[in-house]
C-alpha positions as CSV (number, residue, x, y, z in Angstrom):
1,M,-0.1,0.3,-0.3
2,T,1.7,3.5,-1.3
3,N,-0.6,5.6,0.5
4,S,-1.9,6.5,4.3
5,I,-5.4,6.7,5.0
6,R,-6.4,9.3,7.5
7,R,-10.2,9.4,8.0
8,I,-12.1,12.6,9.8
9,H,-15.5,12.7,10.9
10,V,-16.4,16.0,11.2
11,T,-20.3,16.8,12.6
12,A,-20.1,20.2,14.0
13,A,-19.5,22.0,10.6
14,V,-18.2,22.0,6.8
15,A,-17.1,25.8,5.6
16,A,-17.7,26.1,2.2
17,L,-15.1,25.9,-0.8
18,A,-13.7,29.3,-1.3
19,F,-12.4,30.3,-4.5
20,V,-9.4,32.6,-4.7
21,F,-10.5,34.5,-7.7
22,A,-7.6,36.9,-7.9
23,V,-5.7,35.5,-10.7
24,G,-2.1,34.5,-10.2
25,N,0.2,31.9,-10.7
26,G,-1.0,30.5,-13.3
27,Q,-4.7,30.8,-12.4
28,V,-7.8,31.4,-14.6
29,T,-11.0,32.4,-13.4
30,A,-13.5,30.4,-11.5
31,K,-16.3,30.1,-13.8
32,P,-15.3,31.3,-17.1
33,E,-17.7,31.7,-19.6
34,R,-16.8,29.1,-22.2
35,A,-16.8,30.2,-25.7
36,P,-15.0,27.8,-28.2
37,A,-15.5,28.4,-31.9
38,D,-18.0,26.2,-34.4
39,N,-16.5,23.7,-36.4
40,G,-13.7,22.6,-34.1
41,E,-11.8,26.0,-34.7
42,L,-10.5,28.3,-32.0
43,S,-12.6,31.6,-30.9
44,T,-10.3,34.6,-31.5
45,F,-9.5,36.7,-28.5
46,E,-10.7,40.2,-28.6
47,A,-11.6,43.0,-26.6
48,S,-15.1,44.1,-26.2
49,D,-16.7,47.5,-25.5
50,R,-17.2,46.3,-21.7
51,H,-13.5,45.3,-21.3
52,R,-12.2,48.7,-22.5
53,Q,-14.7,50.3,-20.5
54,V,-13.4,48.6,-17.2
55,S,-9.5,48.6,-18.0
56,R,-9.9,52.6,-18.5
57,K,-12.0,53.0,-14.8
58,V,-10.0,50.3,-13.3
59,T,-6.7,52.2,-14.3
60,E,-8.2,55.4,-12.9
61,L,-9.2,53.8,-10.0
62,M,-5.9,52.6,-9.0
63,S,-4.2,55.8,-9.7
64,R,-6.6,58.0,-7.6
65,F,-7.3,55.7,-4.6
66,H,-4.6,52.7,-4.0
67,Y,-2.9,53.2,-0.9
68,S,0.9,53.8,-2.7
69,R,-0.1,56.3,-4.8
70,A,2.1,54.9,-7.3
71,P,2.3,56.6,-11.0
72,I,0.9,54.4,-13.8
73,D,4.0,54.9,-15.8
74,N,6.6,53.1,-18.0
75,A,7.9,51.5,-14.6
76,L,4.7,49.9,-13.6
77,S,3.9,48.9,-17.3
78,S,7.5,47.0,-17.4
79,A,6.4,45.2,-14.1
80,V,2.9,44.5,-15.6
81,L,4.2,43.3,-18.1
82,D,6.4,40.4,-16.1
83,R,3.9,39.9,-14.1
84,Y,1.5,38.7,-17.1
85,L,4.0,36.6,-18.4
86,D,4.7,35.0,-14.9
87,T,0.7,34.2,-14.4
88,I,0.4,32.6,-17.8
89,D,3.9,30.7,-17.9
90,G,5.5,31.2,-14.5
91,Q,7.4,27.9,-14.5
92,R,8.9,28.7,-18.3
93,L,7.1,25.8,-20.0
94,Y,5.4,26.7,-22.9
95,L,6.5,30.4,-24.5
96,L,10.1,30.4,-26.4
97,A,12.4,32.9,-25.9
98,D,11.8,34.5,-29.2
99,D,8.2,35.0,-27.7
100,V,9.0,36.7,-24.9
101,S,11.4,38.8,-26.6
102,S,8.8,39.8,-29.3
103,F,6.6,40.5,-26.4
104,N,9.1,43.5,-25.4
105,R,7.6,45.9,-27.5
106,Y,4.8,46.3,-25.0
107,R,7.0,46.7,-22.0
108,Y,6.6,50.6,-21.9
109,E,3.3,50.7,-23.6
110,L,0.8,48.9,-21.3
111,D,0.0,51.8,-19.1
112,D,-1.0,54.0,-21.5
113,R,-2.3,51.1,-23.5
114,V,-4.5,49.6,-20.5
115,G,-5.8,53.5,-19.7
116,N,-6.9,54.2,-22.9
117,G,-8.7,51.1,-23.3
118,D,-6.5,49.7,-26.1
119,L,-6.3,45.9,-25.2
120,E,-4.8,44.6,-28.2
121,P,-1.3,43.4,-26.8
122,V,-3.1,41.8,-23.8
123,F,-4.8,39.3,-26.2
124,D,-2.3,39.2,-29.0
125,M,0.1,37.5,-26.3
126,F,-2.3,35.2,-24.8
127,S,-2.9,33.8,-28.5
128,V,0.8,33.4,-28.7
129,Y,0.7,31.6,-25.8
130,R,-2.3,29.5,-26.4
131,E,-0.9,28.4,-29.6
132,R,2.7,27.1,-28.0
133,Y,0.6,25.5,-25.0
134,R,-1.8,23.7,-27.5
135,D,1.4,22.4,-29.2
136,R,2.9,21.4,-25.6
137,L,0.4,19.4,-24.8
138,K,0.0,17.7,-28.2
139,F,4.0,16.5,-28.1
140,A,3.2,15.1,-24.7
141,L,0.1,13.2,-25.8
142,A,2.6,11.8,-29.3
143,L,5.4,10.8,-26.9
144,L,2.6,8.7,-24.7
145,D,1.6,7.3,-28.0
146,E,5.0,6.2,-28.5
147,G,5.4,4.6,-25.5
148,K,8.9,5.1,-25.0
149,L,9.6,7.0,-21.9
150,D,13.1,5.9,-20.4
151,F,12.9,5.1,-16.6
152,E,16.6,4.2,-16.3
153,S,17.8,7.6,-17.5
154,E,20.5,9.0,-15.2
155,E,19.0,12.2,-16.1
156,I,18.1,15.1,-13.7
157,F,14.7,17.0,-14.0
158,R,14.4,20.4,-12.4
159,F,10.7,20.5,-11.6
160,D,11.1,24.2,-10.0
161,R,11.7,26.2,-13.2
162,S,10.5,29.5,-12.1
163,E,13.8,31.5,-12.0
164,E,14.9,29.5,-15.3
165,S,14.9,31.1,-18.8
166,W,12.5,30.5,-21.4
167,P,13.5,27.9,-24.1
168,E,15.7,29.2,-26.7
169,T,14.9,26.4,-29.1
170,R,12.2,23.8,-30.1
171,D,14.5,21.1,-29.4
172,E,15.5,22.7,-26.2
173,Q,11.5,22.9,-25.4
174,D,11.1,18.9,-26.9
175,A,13.7,17.7,-24.2
176,L,12.4,19.4,-21.3
177,W,8.7,18.1,-22.1
178,R,10.4,14.7,-22.8
179,Q,11.8,15.1,-19.1
180,R,8.3,16.7,-17.6
181,V,6.5,13.8,-19.0
182,T,8.6,11.1,-17.8
183,N,8.9,12.4,-14.8
184,D,4.7,12.9,-14.4
185,A,4.6,9.0,-15.8
186,L,7.5,8.0,-12.9
187,T,5.3,9.9,-10.1
188,L,2.5,7.6,-11.0
189,K,4.3,4.4,-11.4
190,L,6.0,4.9,-7.7
191,A,2.1,5.3,-6.6
192,G,1.9,1.6,-7.7
193,R,0.2,2.1,-11.4
194,E,1.0,-0.2,-14.1
195,W,2.1,1.2,-17.6
196,D,-1.4,1.4,-19.4
197,E,-2.8,3.1,-16.3
198,V,0.0,5.5,-16.2
199,A,-0.6,6.2,-20.1
200,D,-4.5,6.4,-19.8
201,T,-4.4,8.6,-16.6
202,L,-1.6,11.1,-18.6
203,T,-3.4,11.1,-21.7
204,R,-6.8,12.1,-20.0
205,R,-4.8,14.8,-18.3
206,Y,-3.6,16.5,-20.9
207,E,-6.4,16.0,-23.1
208,R,-8.3,17.8,-19.9
209,M,-5.8,20.5,-19.8
210,L,-6.3,21.1,-24.3
211,E,-9.6,20.7,-23.6
212,R,-9.4,23.6,-20.7
213,M,-7.4,25.8,-22.7
214,E,-9.6,25.9,-25.9
215,Q,-12.3,26.7,-23.8
216,L,-11.0,29.8,-22.8
217,S,-13.1,33.2,-23.9
218,S,-12.0,36.9,-24.2
219,D,-13.6,37.5,-20.5
220,D,-11.0,34.9,-19.3
221,V,-8.2,36.3,-20.9
222,F,-9.3,40.2,-19.9
223,S,-9.7,38.8,-16.4
224,T,-6.1,37.4,-16.2
225,F,-4.5,40.6,-17.5
226,M,-6.5,42.6,-15.2
227,N,-5.5,40.6,-12.1
228,A,-1.7,40.5,-13.2
229,F,-2.2,44.5,-13.4
230,A,-4.0,44.8,-10.3
231,N,-1.7,42.4,-8.6
232,T,1.3,44.8,-9.6
233,M,0.5,47.5,-7.4
234,D,0.2,45.1,-4.5
235,P,-0.6,41.3,-3.8
236,H,-4.5,42.0,-2.3
237,T,-5.2,44.7,-5.2
238,S,-7.5,42.2,-7.3
239,Y,-10.1,42.3,-9.7
240,L,-13.2,40.2,-10.0
241,S,-15.3,39.8,-13.2
242,P,-18.9,39.8,-12.8
243,R,-19.4,35.9,-12.8
244,N,-16.5,35.5,-10.3
245,Q,-18.1,38.3,-8.2
246,E,-21.1,36.8,-8.3
247,E,-19.2,33.2,-6.7
248,Y,-17.5,35.3,-4.3
249,Q,-21.0,37.1,-2.7
250,I,-22.1,33.1,-2.6
251,Q,-18.7,32.5,-0.9
252,M,-19.0,34.9,1.8
253,S,-22.3,34.2,2.8
254,L,-21.4,31.4,4.7
255,S,-23.8,28.9,3.8
256,Y,-21.9,26.6,1.7
257,E,-20.4,23.2,1.6
258,G,-17.2,21.7,0.6
259,I,-13.9,20.8,2.5
260,G,-13.3,24.4,4.1
261,A,-10.4,25.8,2.2
262,S,-9.3,28.4,-0.3
263,L,-8.5,27.0,-3.3
264,Q,-6.5,28.3,-6.8
265,I,-5.1,26.7,-9.4
266,E,-1.5,27.0,-9.5
267,D,0.9,24.7,-12.3
268,E,-1.9,22.8,-13.0
269,M,-2.6,21.5,-9.4
270,V,-5.2,22.5,-7.2
271,T,-3.2,24.2,-4.2
272,I,-4.5,24.9,-0.8
273,I,-4.5,28.8,0.3
274,E,-6.1,29.0,3.4
275,V,-8.1,26.5,6.0
276,I,-11.3,28.4,6.7
277,P,-12.2,28.4,10.4
278,G,-15.3,25.4,11.0
279,G,-14.3,23.4,8.5
280,P,-13.4,20.1,8.6
281,A,-10.1,20.3,7.6
282,A,-9.7,23.0,10.2
283,A,-10.8,20.9,13.2
284,D,-8.6,18.2,11.6
285,G,-5.7,20.1,11.1
286,T,-4.8,17.9,8.6
287,L,-4.6,20.1,5.4
288,K,-2.2,23.0,5.4
289,P,-1.8,26.3,2.8
290,R,0.7,24.7,0.0
291,D,-0.9,21.7,0.1
292,R,-2.0,20.2,-3.4
293,I,-4.9,17.9,-4.7
294,T,-3.9,15.5,-6.5
295,G,-6.9,13.6,-6.8
296,V,-10.8,13.3,-5.4
297,G,-12.9,10.4,-4.8
298,E,-16.4,10.1,-3.9
299,G,-17.1,8.1,-0.7
300,A,-15.1,6.2,1.7
301,E,-12.4,3.9,1.0
302,G,-13.1,1.0,-1.1
303,E,-15.8,2.9,-2.4
304,G,-14.7,3.7,-5.9
305,D,-11.5,5.2,-7.5
306,I,-9.7,8.3,-7.1
307,E,-10.3,10.3,-10.1
308,D,-6.7,12.1,-11.1
309,V,-7.6,16.2,-11.1
310,V,-4.1,17.5,-12.1
311,G,-4.7,19.9,-15.1
312,W,-8.6,20.2,-14.1
313,R,-10.4,23.3,-13.8
314,L,-11.0,24.6,-10.7
315,D,-14.8,24.4,-11.1
316,D,-14.9,21.0,-11.9
317,V,-12.5,20.0,-8.9
318,V,-15.0,22.1,-7.0
319,Q,-17.7,20.1,-8.6
320,L,-16.4,16.9,-7.4
321,I,-15.4,18.0,-3.9
322,R,-19.2,19.2,-3.1
323,G,-22.1,17.5,-2.1
324,P,-24.6,16.6,0.3
325,G,-24.1,16.7,4.2
326,G,-23.3,13.1,5.3
327,T,-21.1,12.2,2.4
328,K,-18.0,11.4,2.2
329,V,-14.9,12.4,-0.2
330,R,-11.7,11.3,-0.1
331,L,-8.7,13.8,-1.2
332,R,-5.2,12.9,-2.4
333,I,-2.7,15.2,-0.9
334,L,0.8,16.2,-2.4
335,P,2.3,18.2,0.9
336,A,3.8,21.3,1.0
337,G,6.8,21.6,-0.7
338,A,6.9,18.0,-1.6
339,P,8.6,17.2,-4.8
340,P,6.8,15.4,-7.4
341,G,6.4,11.5,-6.5
342,S,6.9,12.2,-3.1
343,Q,4.2,10.1,-0.7
344,E,1.0,11.1,-1.1
345,D,-2.0,11.2,1.8
346,I,-5.4,10.2,1.0
347,I,-7.6,12.2,3.7
348,E,-11.5,11.2,4.1
349,L,-13.9,14.1,5.3
350,E,-17.4,13.9,5.7
351,R,-19.3,16.5,4.4
352,D,-21.9,18.7,6.2
353,Q,-23.0,22.4,6.4
354,V,-21.2,25.1,8.0
355,R,-22.3,26.5,11.0
356,L,-21.2,29.7,12.8
357,E,-20.1,28.5,15.9
358,A,-18.2,25.8,14.6
359,Q,-15.9,28.9,14.2
360,A,-16.1,30.0,18.1
361,A,-13.5,30.4,20.4
362,S,-12.7,27.1,22.8
363,K,-10.8,26.5,25.9
364,K,-9.0,23.6,27.6
365,I,-7.0,23.4,30.7
366,E,-3.6,21.8,30.5
367,E,-1.6,21.0,33.4
368,Y,2.1,20.0,34.4
369,E,4.2,19.2,36.9
370,H,7.0,21.9,38.6
371,E,9.5,21.0,41.2
372,G,6.6,18.7,42.3
373,E,3.8,21.3,42.3
374,T,1.0,21.0,39.7
375,R,0.1,24.1,37.9
376,R,-2.8,24.5,35.3
377,I,-2.4,26.8,32.4
378,G,-5.9,27.9,30.6
379,V,-5.6,27.6,26.9
380,I,-8.1,30.0,24.8
381,K,-8.1,29.0,21.0
382,I,-9.8,31.4,18.5
383,P,-10.0,30.3,15.4
384,S,-11.1,33.7,13.7
385,F,-12.3,37.0,14.9
386,Y,-15.8,37.0,13.8
387,Q,-19.0,38.4,14.8
388,D,-22.7,37.8,13.5
389,F,-22.9,41.4,12.0
390,N,-26.5,40.2,10.9
391,A,-28.0,39.7,14.1
392,R,-25.9,42.7,15.6
393,R,-27.9,45.0,13.0
394,R,-31.3,43.4,14.0
395,G,-30.8,44.5,17.6
396,N,-30.3,40.7,19.0
397,N,-27.9,41.7,22.0
398,D,-26.5,38.1,22.3
399,Y,-25.1,38.3,18.8
400,T,-22.1,35.5,18.7
401,S,-18.3,37.4,18.7
402,T,-15.1,36.5,19.2
403,T,-14.8,39.3,22.4
404,R,-18.2,37.6,23.9
405,D,-16.9,34.4,23.8
406,V,-13.7,35.0,25.0
407,E,-15.1,37.2,27.9
408,R,-17.0,34.0,29.0
409,L,-14.2,31.6,28.6
410,L,-11.9,34.0,30.9
411,G,-14.6,33.9,33.0
412,E,-14.7,30.1,33.2
413,L,-10.9,29.9,33.6
414,K,-10.7,32.3,36.7
415,E,-13.5,30.1,38.3
416,A,-11.0,27.4,37.7
417,E,-8.5,29.1,39.1
418,V,-6.0,28.7,36.6
419,D,-2.4,30.0,36.7
420,G,-2.0,31.6,33.4
421,V,-3.8,32.0,29.8
422,V,-2.5,31.2,26.5
423,V,-4.3,32.8,23.9
424,D,-3.6,30.7,20.9
425,L,-4.0,32.4,17.6
426,R,-1.6,29.8,15.3
427,G,-3.8,29.8,12.0
428,N,-6.0,32.6,12.5
429,G,-6.1,34.6,9.5
430,G,-8.0,37.5,10.9
431,G,-11.5,38.8,10.4
432,H,-13.5,41.5,12.2
433,L,-11.6,44.7,13.3
434,S,-13.6,45.9,16.1
435,E,-13.3,42.4,17.2
436,A,-9.1,42.9,17.7
437,T,-10.0,46.3,19.1
438,S,-12.5,44.8,21.8
439,L,-10.7,41.5,22.5
440,S,-7.5,43.3,23.4
441,G,-9.5,45.6,26.1
442,L,-10.1,42.4,27.5
443,F,-6.7,42.0,28.3
444,I,-5.2,46.2,28.6
445,D,-6.9,48.9,30.3
446,T,-8.9,52.0,28.2
447,G,-6.7,53.2,25.6
448,P,-5.7,52.9,21.6
449,V,-5.3,49.7,20.0
450,V,-4.3,50.3,16.8
451,Q,-3.6,53.1,14.3
452,L,-5.1,53.3,10.7
453,R,-3.5,55.5,7.5
454,N,-5.3,56.0,4.7
455,T,-4.3,57.1,1.1
456,R,-4.3,61.0,2.0
457,G,-2.2,60.5,4.9
458,Q,-4.9,60.7,7.4
459,V,-4.3,58.9,10.7
460,E,-7.4,57.6,12.7
461,V,-6.9,56.1,16.2
462,L,-8.8,53.2,17.1
463,D,-9.5,52.9,20.8
464,D,-10.5,49.9,23.4
465,R,-13.4,51.6,24.6
466,G,-14.2,48.8,27.5
467,N,-14.4,49.2,31.1
468,G,-10.7,48.1,31.9
469,P,-9.6,44.5,31.7
470,V,-11.6,41.3,32.5
471,Y,-8.6,39.2,33.2
472,D,-5.0,40.4,34.7
473,G,-3.1,37.6,35.4
474,P,-0.2,36.2,33.5
475,L,-0.4,36.4,29.7
476,A,1.0,34.6,26.5
477,V,-0.1,34.5,22.9
478,L,1.0,31.9,20.6
479,V,1.3,32.7,16.8
480,N,2.5,31.5,13.6
481,R,3.3,32.5,10.2
482,Y,-0.4,32.0,9.5
483,S,-1.4,34.6,12.3
484,A,-2.4,37.5,10.2
485,S,-4.7,41.0,10.1
486,A,-6.3,41.3,12.8
487,S,-4.0,38.6,14.9
488,E,-1.6,40.6,14.7
489,I,-3.0,44.1,15.7
490,F,-4.4,42.0,18.7
491,A,-0.7,40.4,19.5
492,A,1.3,43.8,18.7
493,A,-1.1,45.4,21.3
494,V,-0.4,42.7,23.9
495,Q,3.3,43.5,23.2
496,D,3.2,47.0,23.0
497,Y,1.3,47.8,26.3
498,G,3.7,44.7,27.9
499,R,0.7,43.1,28.7
500,G,2.0,39.5,27.6
501,I,4.5,38.0,26.0
502,V,4.3,36.8,22.2
503,I,5.4,33.4,21.5
504,G,6.1,31.7,18.5
505,Q,6.7,32.5,14.9
506,R,7.0,35.8,13.3
507,T,3.6,36.4,11.8
508,F,2.2,37.3,8.2
509,G,2.8,40.7,8.1
510,K,-0.7,41.9,6.4
511,G,-1.4,45.3,8.0
512,S,-2.9,46.6,4.7
513,V,-6.6,47.7,4.6
514,Q,-8.8,46.9,1.0
515,N,-12.2,48.6,0.2
516,L,-14.3,46.7,-2.7
517,Y,-15.7,49.2,-5.0
518,S,-18.7,48.0,-7.8
519,L,-17.7,49.5,-11.1
520,D,-21.1,49.5,-11.8
521,D,-21.0,52.6,-9.6
522,F,-19.1,54.3,-11.9
523,I,-19.9,53.4,-15.2
524,P,-23.2,53.2,-16.8
525,G,-24.9,50.2,-16.9
526,E,-24.2,46.5,-14.9
527,G,-22.2,43.7,-15.0
528,Y,-18.6,45.0,-14.8
529,G,-17.1,43.3,-11.7
530,Q,-15.6,44.9,-8.8
531,L,-12.5,46.0,-8.1
532,T,-10.7,45.1,-4.3
533,L,-8.2,48.1,-4.1
534,T,-5.7,48.9,-1.2
535,I,-6.7,52.0,0.8
536,G,-5.0,51.9,4.0
537,K,-2.6,50.8,6.1
538,Y,-2.1,49.3,10.2
539,Y,0.0,51.0,12.5
540,R,0.8,49.9,16.3
541,V,0.0,52.2,18.8
542,T,4.0,52.3,19.2
543,G,4.3,53.5,15.2
544,G,5.5,50.7,13.5
545,S,3.5,49.0,11.0
546,T,2.5,45.2,11.1
547,Q,2.5,45.3,7.3
548,H,5.5,42.9,5.7
549,R,7.3,42.5,9.2
550,G,4.8,41.4,11.5
551,V,5.0,40.8,14.9
552,E,8.0,39.5,15.8
553,P,7.8,37.1,19.1
554,D,9.6,37.7,22.4
555,I,10.6,33.9,22.2
556,E,10.7,32.1,19.0
557,L,9.7,28.5,18.5
558,P,10.6,26.2,15.6
559,S,8.7,25.8,12.6
560,P,8.6,24.2,9.3
561,V,6.9,27.2,7.6
562,D,10.1,29.0,6.1
563,V,9.5,33.0,6.2
564,S,11.0,33.6,3.1
565,L,8.3,31.7,1.3
566,V,5.2,32.4,2.8
567,G,3.9,35.6,4.2
568,E,3.8,39.4,3.3
569,S,7.3,39.8,2.9
570,A,7.8,36.8,0.6
571,R,5.4,38.2,-2.0
572,E,7.3,40.5,-4.5
573,T,4.9,43.4,-4.9
574,A,3.9,43.6,-0.8
575,L,3.6,47.1,0.5
576,P,6.8,48.1,2.7
577,W,7.0,48.3,6.1
578,D,7.1,51.9,7.5
579,Q,6.6,54.0,10.3
580,I,4.2,56.9,11.5
581,S,3.9,59.0,14.7
582,P,3.5,56.8,18.0
583,T,0.2,57.5,19.5
584,R,-0.5,58.3,23.1
585,F,-0.7,55.1,25.4
586,R,0.4,54.2,28.9
587,A,1.8,50.6,29.0
588,T,0.7,50.3,33.1
589,D,2.5,46.9,32.5
590,T,6.0,45.7,31.6
591,I,7.9,42.9,30.9
592,S,11.4,43.7,31.1
593,D,14.5,42.3,28.8
594,S,16.0,40.5,32.0
595,A,12.7,38.5,32.2
596,I,12.6,37.6,28.4
597,A,16.2,36.6,28.7
598,L,15.5,34.5,31.6
599,L,12.3,32.8,30.1
600,A,14.3,31.9,26.9
601,H,17.0,30.6,29.3
602,Y,14.2,28.4,31.1
603,H,13.2,27.1,27.5
604,A,16.3,26.4,26.3
605,Q,17.3,24.2,29.1
606,R,14.3,22.5,29.5
607,S,14.5,21.5,25.1
608,I,17.7,19.8,26.0
609,G,16.7,16.1,25.9
610,D,13.3,16.4,25.4
611,P,12.0,13.7,23.4
612,D,9.1,15.6,21.7
613,F,11.2,18.7,20.9
614,D,14.1,16.6,19.7
615,Y,11.4,15.1,17.5
616,L,10.0,18.6,16.4
617,L,13.3,19.3,15.3
618,A,14.3,16.4,13.3
619,D,10.8,16.8,11.6
620,I,11.5,20.4,10.1
621,E,15.0,19.5,9.4
622,A,13.4,16.5,7.3
623,F,10.8,18.8,5.6
624,M,13.3,21.8,4.8
625,T,16.1,19.5,3.2
626,M,12.9,17.9,1.3
627,R,11.5,21.5,0.0
628,D,15.2,22.9,-0.7
629,R,15.2,20.5,-3.6
630,K,14.6,21.8,-6.9
631,E,15.0,18.8,-9.5
632,V,14.6,15.1,-8.7
633,S,16.3,11.8,-10.8
634,L,14.3,10.7,-13.8
635,N,15.4,7.1,-12.8
636,L,12.7,4.8,-11.4
637,E,14.7,3.0,-8.8
638,T,16.8,5.8,-7.6
639,R,13.3,7.7,-6.9
640,R,12.1,4.5,-5.6
641,A,15.1,4.2,-2.6
642,E,15.1,7.8,-2.2
643,R,11.1,7.7,-1.3
644,E,12.1,4.3,1.0
645,A,14.9,6.0,2.6
646,I,12.6,9.0,3.7
647,E,10.1,6.8,5.0
648,T,12.3,4.8,6.8
649,A,13.7,8.0,8.3
650,R,10.5,9.1,9.6
651,L,9.7,5.8,11.2
652,E,12.8,5.9,13.1
653,R,12.3,10.0,13.9
654,E,8.8,8.6,15.4
655,N,10.1,5.2,17.1
656,R,13.1,7.3,18.9
657,R,10.9,9.3,20.3
658,R,8.7,6.7,21.3
659,Q,11.3,4.8,23.1
660,A,12.4,7.3,24.9
661,L,8.8,8.3,26.3
662,G,8.4,4.7,27.1
663,L,6.1,4.3,24.0
664,P,5.6,1.0,22.3
665,E,7.2,0.9,19.1
666,L,5.4,1.3,15.4
667,D,6.3,-1.7,13.3
668,D,5.7,0.0,9.8
669,V,5.4,3.5,8.3
670,E,1.8,3.1,7.5
671,E,0.8,3.2,11.7
672,L,2.3,6.9,11.2
673,A,-0.9,8.4,9.9
674,D,-2.9,6.7,12.7
675,A,-0.8,7.9,15.7
676,D,-1.4,10.8,18.1
677,A,1.1,13.6,17.3
678,P,1.8,15.7,20.1
679,D,1.0,19.1,19.7
680,V,5.0,20.4,20.5
681,I,4.5,24.1,20.3
682,L,1.7,24.5,22.3
683,T,2.9,22.1,25.4
684,T,6.0,24.9,24.9
685,A,4.0,27.6,25.0
686,V,2.2,26.4,28.2
687,N,5.8,26.1,29.9
688,I,7.4,28.8,29.2
689,L,3.8,30.7,30.8
690,G,4.3,28.5,33.5
691,D,8.3,29.8,34.0
692,M,6.8,33.3,33.6
693,V,4.4,32.8,36.7
694,R,7.0,31.9,38.5
695,I,9.6,34.6,37.9
696,G,6.5,36.7,38.2
697,A,6.8,36.1,42.0
698,L,10.2,37.8,42.3
699,A,11.1,40.7,43.1
700,P,12.9,43.0,39.8
701,D,15.7,43.2,41.1
702,E,16.0,39.1,41.6
703,V,14.8,38.6,37.8
704,E,18.0,41.2,37.1
705,R,20.3,39.6,39.2
706,A,19.5,35.9,37.7
707,A,19.4,37.2,34.2
708,R,23.0,38.7,34.7
709,A,24.1,35.4,35.8
710,L,23.2,33.6,32.6
711,Q,25.5,36.2,30.5
């Protein structure tokens, strides 16, 4: 058996399959208007009056209202061309170097052309791309027909070509595609498939990709370009076509079905962008951002085959995943960062309907021993900053909100006489800004929480207007790279007021503010779509922005997430960090540098020889080694040996941990899927907060002396 099975039964909620409509990294729109020409001929791409009006209005709105106030000039035009080419052929697989060279005639014209509604270059470039795309897929199909792929070669295939040059000649391109098809076939053979099944699967995959290209319409091409144009300003500025605008509104209604994840197509694979709170994936914690869905099957294990979905349209994959509540769907997952041919997992989910309460904050109490004494730490997990806005608008005084739920949980933890509280914001991508400010008020005294600066340079200070803190005991905020936006505002406030310590990994760095502009409000008529435009930035009370830099933890913990690859700072067009004047605030609590140094020392000492912590570090190191690979062997036996070595090492790491803890060892790697993995990071945060409770009983001069003794 080559795939491990994990069963996930979710009875509470399933969030909808969210769509990422902003085109990027090779994605086309989620539901394009398909318009192939009659008689087997391809349709001609050309701009409509609607396209011209939209391009003019989008250019105008971006130049007037975008936060950066960047001029729409030749420099931007050059960047737009590069982003457009990266969008349609980011892996340098289809276009030739001569094609790209010929497109350079548009390099310093796109700003004027798009502003004037002249979109001829956009469709001209895409037409060339479509021609090359069709040629390459037909070449791949011919290779499969010949059946002469060599699995004993010593060639090396570079599967990540994002930094490579476009091929110079057809011969060079043919060699590249022969390697690609061989690698695709090897990946399937490593999963235990015979050649006939491999050839059939790849034939259907390539034919589907070819069909997808031939069904694209002028609307698709226009949306793809407009998003490349918008994303050049910053990653959160985007254009939604009328059809995608409708889908977006359905998504935001929280009344949908699916796996509970935002998806988009990247390099012909459905990629997880975000795991949505309240869904089955979030409840189980299995799916992670950047994981890739390579197959979908209906029903439980043994009820049917898993359909290969590499190269499928996003909306077609969505239709496979969606289904009636109570039914099951299986997903074949290639983990984030894993090279082609790596071990894939099969995840079994039970579909259900989303419930707002499934996103609610929850609590538990963790106990640990210190010097013969049992300490109790309360943990409050907050998946998102939510608020039942409709109930509040109707005048319902019992509307659901993050702040109300956390206030209730804090009361219960105080009754349980916990020694401290950890607020767990790992994976919390944000939500309502008002909830971030009011939640901060549960822990700090009345005062400013965050500053908001708009396009015109005007600064608004957002205050907590509560009646003082609800909880004033020892506090830690646990974050990771996927803690973003409202999470960062809360963590920064706790840190700036000296109210608690921030533990974990540097946060995402999403400190920008967006506004939605319906283009129907600016252009006579309807059906023009909408523009999401960045119009402001958030700043801490100290004046520093959360944008780009995020929030640096007081005590950093290890993580498999590479900040150079994930987060705002990893995005080429992200707005930079900057600083404005601090606002007046009073930090009534302070945590000295000496106290932080002491906590870090205690943590380091405790981690030495800790089997769980050692396992975490070894697992991260193995993941980093695999993720850093950009190329693979095209020799079947070499690849098979590499995979076996990876799985053997994985089993050995787990058994070393088990042996050290006195647990029974596992016999084979298949048992790993059903083994309970410890939450080492949470346990570490709980222990650090316990140390904080301990040194909190010391006088300041005692803390200083203890810290100096470490030097």
